[in-house]
C-alpha positions in Angstrom: 115.9 100.7 -41.0 114.9 98.7 -44.1 113.0 100.0 -47.1 112.1 98.4 -50.4 111.6 100.2 -53.7 108.9 98.9 -56.1 108.1 99.3 -59.8 104.7 99.9 -61.2 104.2 96.2 -61.7 104.8 95.5 -58.0 108.0 93.6 -58.4 110.6 94.3 -55.7 113.7 95.6 -57.3 116.0 96.6 -54.4 116.3 96.5 -50.7 118.0 99.2 -48.8 119.2 98.9 -45.2 120.7 101.7 -43.1 122.5 101.2 -39.7 124.4 103.5 -37.5 127.6 101.9 -36.2 130.0 103.8 -33.9 128.6 107.1 -35.1 128.9 106.3 -38.8 125.8 105.8 -41.0 126.2 102.7 -43.2 123.8 102.3 -46.1 123.7 99.1 -48.1 121.5 98.6 -51.2 121.0 95.1 -52.6 119.4 94.8 -56.0 120.9 92.4 -58.4 117.7 92.0 -60.3 114.0 91.7 -59.8 112.7 89.6 -56.8 109.7 87.5 -57.5 107.2 86.3 -55.0 105.9 82.8 -55.2 102.7 84.0 -56.8 104.7 85.8 -59.5 106.5 82.5 -60.2 103.2 80.6 -60.4 101.7 83.0 -62.9 105.0 83.0 -64.8 104.9 79.2 -64.9 101.3 79.2 -66.1 102.1 81.6 -68.9 104.8 79.3 -70.0 102.4 76.4 -69.8 99.8 78.3 -71.8 102.4 79.1 -74.5 103.2 75.4 -74.9 99.6 74.6 -76.0 99.2 74.1 -79.7 96.0 73.9 -81.7 95.7 70.7 -83.6 93.5 68.5 -85.7 93.6 64.7 -86.1 91.6 62.1 -87.9 91.0 58.5 -86.9 88.8 55.7 -85.8 87.2 55.7 -82.3 88.5 52.7 -80.4 87.1 53.4 -77.0 84.4 55.8 -75.8 83.0 56.0 -72.2 79.3 55.3 -71.7 78.6 58.9 -70.6 80.7 60.2 -73.6 82.8 62.4 -71.3 86.3 61.7 -70.1 88.9 59.8 -72.0 88.3 58.6 -75.6 90.8 56.5 -77.5 91.2 57.5 -81.2 93.8 55.7 -83.2 95.6 54.7 -80.0 95.7 58.4 -78.8 94.1 59.5 -75.6 91.6 62.3 -76.1 90.2 64.3 -73.2 86.5 65.1 -73.7 85.0 67.7 -71.4 81.5 69.2 -71.0 82.6 72.0 -73.3 83.6 69.7 -76.2 81.1 69.9 -79.1 80.2 66.6 -80.7 78.8 66.8 -84.3 77.0 63.7 -85.4 75.6 64.7 -88.8 76.9 61.6 -90.6 76.4 59.1 -87.8 76.7 58.5 -84.1 80.0 58.8 -82.2 80.5 55.2 -81.2 83.4 52.8 -81.2 84.3 52.2 -84.9 83.3 55.7 -86.1 85.7 57.7 -88.2 86.1 61.2 -86.6 87.9 64.5 -87.0 89.1 65.8 -83.6 90.0 69.5 -83.1 91.6 70.7 -79.9 94.7 71.7 -78.0 97.7 69.6 -77.5 99.6 70.2 -74.2 102.4 67.6 -73.8 100.8 64.2 -73.7 97.2 65.5 -73.2 95.0 66.3 -76.2 91.9 68.1 -75.1 89.1 68.1 -77.7 87.1 71.2 -78.4 85.2 69.6 -81.3 84.7 66.0 -82.5 82.9 65.5 -85.8 81.8 62.2 -87.1 82.8 61.9 -90.7 81.3 59.8 -93.5 82.5 56.2 -93.5 85.4 55.5 -95.9 84.5 53.3 -98.8 
């Protein structure tokens, strides 16, 4: 007979197995620590991934912009991921190659995802 105990969070903490051998009941409990399922590890990994994001701001000149304005922009040699949720403010001019911009967003490793791009006044 095998049973498992669980905590309120659903993590398996111990496994208990009982067997009768030659008229003697043997009971073994194994529980060196929590046992995680693969879904627990995935969510644990995504929490770590989330914690590695950092809010950032950068300034620079747009070197490359896709025709549909979504996708990958290049600002001062840096790849900027622009999504449908990125706000583009063009109060001081159009966002085109050569524009000076302020980019706000999240930096996750090598990927900088823009939440806002604002065209700034041209430097004199």
